[in-house]
N, C-alpha and C positions, 0 to 999 in steps of 0.2 A: 459611369453611366449615367447615375442618376443625375450630375449635374449636367450633363448634357440635356438632360429629359428637360429638365427645370427650362433651361436655356428656351429649347423647345418651344416648352408651355407661353414663353413671352413673347418671340417670334411668332409665333403661326395664327396669333390673337391678330398680328397685325393694327396692332392699338394704337388709337387716334392720337398722333404727334398734336402738341403743343403747338398752336395758330389755326386745329382744322375748325374749317367751316360745321358747325353743327344744323342737321337736318331738322326738316318738320315731323313730328310723331304725330300719329292718329288723335286726332281729335273729332268733338262729337258736337253737333247744333242740333236743332230743335224745330228746323224746319217740317213742312212736307203733311202740315195739319189737313186730314181731308173736311170737307162742306160738311158743316154740322156740330166740329170738336172745337175743342177749347183749348188752347195752352196755357198750362198754369209754371208759374215763374219757377219750381224746378226745375222745368222742362218736360216734362212728362206730357204726355196728346192725351186725353182724354177726350172720350164724350161727353154729352152733357148728362146721359144717362148713368155715367160712371160718377160722374162729379157729385150727382143726389144719392149715390147705394149707402144706405147704414150700412152698422159693423155686420149685422143679418146678413143682409145682401152682399156684404164682402167675403163672406164665408162661403154662401154658396157660392158667389163666385170662384171662390178657388179650390172647392168642388169639382166644378165646372171643366175648371181647368185641369184635375186631375182624368174626368171621365173624358173628356172627350181626346184630350194628348194619347192616351194611353188605347183608346181605340181605331183613333184618323192615322198614325204613324207606325211602321214598317221595325221600331225598337221599343214596343211598347212592353215589355218589360227589362229594358235595359236601355243603353246609351245609344244617341247617333253621333256622330262627327261630322260636319259637314267643314268644307275649305273654298274659299274663293280663288278659281280653275285662274290661275296666274298667266302672266301674259309679259312680254318682256319687258316694260314697262312697271311693272309691280312689282313696289321694293317695302310696301306694307301688306302683308296677309292676313284678313282677319279672317277668324274661324268663329263657329257656334254648333256648342253641344248639348245635346237635348239628353234627358233622363226620362223618359216615359214611366218609371216606376210613380216616380209623384210627381210630374209636369212642372219641372224646374230646366231653366237651362244657365249654361254660363260663356257670355260673346266676349270674344278676346276679340278687340281690334284691331290688335297688334300679336301674332303669334308668341312674339318676343320679346314684348313688353310685360314686365309684371304687374300689368293693370287687366282688370277687368267687370266685366258688370253680369251678373244673377240676377234673377229674378224667376216669374213663368211664365207659363204659355200655354194656347190654348189652339187648338181648330175650328175652324168654322167654312164650311162651302169651300175645300181647297183654298182655304188662306190660312198661315200659322202667325199666328200673333205673338212675339215677346214681349212683355212687358217687363222693366228693371225695375227692380224693388224697395232703390232708393226714388223712385218715380222720375231718374233723366235720362232716361233712354226707351224707346219705343221700335221695334225692327217687324217689320211684315215681310213673309215671304209665300211665294206663290208656288205650292207641290204640283212639281212638275211629274217627278215622279219618287220613288222611294230613295233613290239615290242623287237622284237631281232639285233643289229649291233655285227659286230665281226670286232677287231681292226685288221688292218691291217700294217703290221711294216716296208716292201716294200716299200718305197717315207713315211715314215713318222718321224719326230722326236722322238726321245728317250724318254721313259718316266722311269727313275731310281724311284724305289722304297721301303719301306724300310720294313726287316721281324725281326720276333721275334727276330731271334740275332745279326739284325744288319748289315746284310751281304748285300751285292749289289742285289739286284735283281731288276727284268728291265718287264715292262709290255709286257706278249708274246704278242706272233703274234695269230692271231686266239681268242683272250680275249673277253670276252663275257660282251655287256652291255644290261643292261636290263631294257625296258624305265619301270618308276614307274608311276601308276596309277592315285597318287592321287594330285589333283589341288591346288597350296597355296591359299586361300580364301582372300578377297577383303579386303581393307580398310573398304567402310561398313562391309563387314559380321565379320569382327574380331568384331567392334563398337557394332555389334548388338547380335553377341554369350556373349560378356563383359558383356553385362548388365541383360546375361539369368542367366550368371552365378553367377555372383555377389548381384544376386537379395537378398533385405534382409537382410545383410550387414552391420553394421556401415561404416561409414565412417574409423572408426580408422581401423576396422579389415582386411576394402580391403583394407587398405594402408599396413597393416603387412605383409598379405599374399605375396601384391606384393613389395615390397621389397624383402622379404625374398626368393623367385623365384628369382628375378632381382639377389641377390645377388650369389645365387647358380650357376644358371645359366654362369652369368659372370665368376666367381671362379673356376669352371668348363672347361669352353670356354680356360682360360688361362693353364689348369693343361693340356689340350690337345696342344694346340699349341706349346706352349713354355715351357712343362717339359714333353711331348711326353708318357703321361698319357696310353693312348690306346695300345702304344709298350712297355711297363714295364710291365701290366700285362695281356699282350698275354702270359706271359708266368704265367703258374699257382702258380709255385713255388717262383717268385718276390715279396721279403720283404715286398715291398707296401699295400701287400694283410694284413698283421697285424693290419693293420689300422681298418680293420673290424672286427677281432678275439680277442683282447684284450685289457683293458686302462691300465693309469700309463704309465711305461718307456717302448715302443715299439721303436725295429730295424725294423728300414724302407728302408737300402740298405749300405754300405761298402763306405767308403772315400777314394781315394790312395793320398800320396803325392807327390809333384814332378810332375803332370803330366799322373803318372801312368795309364794304364789303362788295362783294364781285357783281357787277352791274352792266347785266346782258344790253341795253340798249345803248351802251359805249362804242358796241359794235368791233369789242375785241372777243377774243378766244377769252376762254378763261387762262390760260399761260397767258397770250398776249399783254393782260390785265396786269397778270402779276411780275411778269418781269417790270413794266409800266410802275405800278405803285406798290409795289411788293415787295418780302424779304426770301429768301428760301427759304424753309422747317429743312431743316438736317437730324441725319440720325446715322448711327454707327450700329450699322444693321452686321451681323457675324456670320448670319447662315440664311445661305439661298434656298430656293425652292428643291435644290440637291442636297443640299444640306439636310433638310429638313427631312426629305424621304430616307436617308440615310439614320435618320435618328427615329423613324418608324420605323422602321425592319428591325431595332434596337430589338423595340420594345414588342415584338412579332416575335422575334426569335428566342425572348427569355419565359415562353408560353411552350410548356410540355403537352398542351393539348390542342388538337387542330381547330376547335370547334371556335375559337377566335380570329384566328389568323385571316379568314377573310375577309372578317370587318376590318382589321389593319390594314391589309390591302388593296381594301377598297380608297381606306383614306392616299394612300403611299398613289392612287389610281388619279384621286380628286386633286391633290398637292400637284401633280404634273401637269393635269388637264388643265387647272389654273392657271398658272405658269403657259401652259401651249396658245391658249386663247381667249383671257384676261376673261372672261364669263363666271358673274358672282356665283351662280347655279350651283359651281362647284364646290366654294366656297360657302356654300349652304351647306350642302351636302356633309363636309366635311362637322361643318359643328353640327347636323343633326344628328351625326353618327356621335361622336365626343357627347354631347346633350344623355344619350340616351346609354350611352354604355357609362358613363357615370352616376346619371340618377336613378337605371333600371337593370343597372348589373353588378359593376362593384360598388355600389352603395346603393339604397332605396331613399331615395330624395324624400318622397311624401310622408317618413317617419325620419332618417336622419338629420334631414334639415330644417322637414316643415314644423319641427316641435319650437326651433328656434325664434322663427318666422310668423308676421302672419299673413301673408301675402302668398298664398300656393300657386298660382298662376304659373309661375317658369317653372319651380321643381314638380310640379303634377300636370305640364304638356310633354304629352309620347308622340313622339315622331314615325314612330316604327323604323327604322333605320337600318339597326340591327340585325346581319341576317340569322345568327344563332336563335331568332324569335320565330324564324319561319318556316 
């Protein structure tokens, strides 16, 4: 069974094949300065008064950030996590986390990328202003309610997103960020839940389950970050979907020579363009959706405790729905479940992996995808 599960990890990720087009990732600009503000070379938007601040003035400003943030926000003694309200055309999903205890924030301009911006924030007259500590970003939000923030483009850095067609797309003024209710489990809670979930299993069975969930999560994470998986699958006609439909020699993309890329102005669809100018990218696919479902079922059957079975059943259902609908949202749900199961249950990523890496944004992201914590 272990061999099959490892193959499952490779197939489930729908890895970007050779010749796969690379999509755009979120980028930051520095437009949007308000009247009376000056943009410095570092990219931060500063007011004239801020530019003239002395070191003592900066200290006072930092104190103001902490005091104002704690008083004005609903998470005054803890954290609040807000994520962009997604639509059918959203492939990059910014999120921002505020910590009212010390007036700091972390902005993930794509929750699947291991990049983030950190700094401090303050609130004045119903406007929350977050400034990056390295001076390369400023983000303003109107506080509509404790659960809803609206992005204010005027005075903010621009946030460029990618859409299904890889066209330039910027986060719009008044974009809605919704507060997520899930709370990241503590280290103690993770350890306690792990013990309950794995109760009655042999050491070998625990290792097999842990290793394969780890491999599946890390492979899918790489495919999302480096292979633009969600952007590709946001097109229901993308050839990558063939990996859920067929076994044997399967086409997953078109490859073009001499740096040629698909040109919409040609008047051809991507498939027509590929047939005219490209070569099929083929891969040997041993497992389709039905095979993957059977393998996850084996993982489910290895459990002696029923606690985690519903979460593995959800993965089975989402594989099936993804195959039937070609809707990328089901693939996202598979990734979120694997991510939380790996980093916040079978391992504690913040420590187990965090001590080996400098960027914690991927392992510390928590999606609240597991029923065992609900």
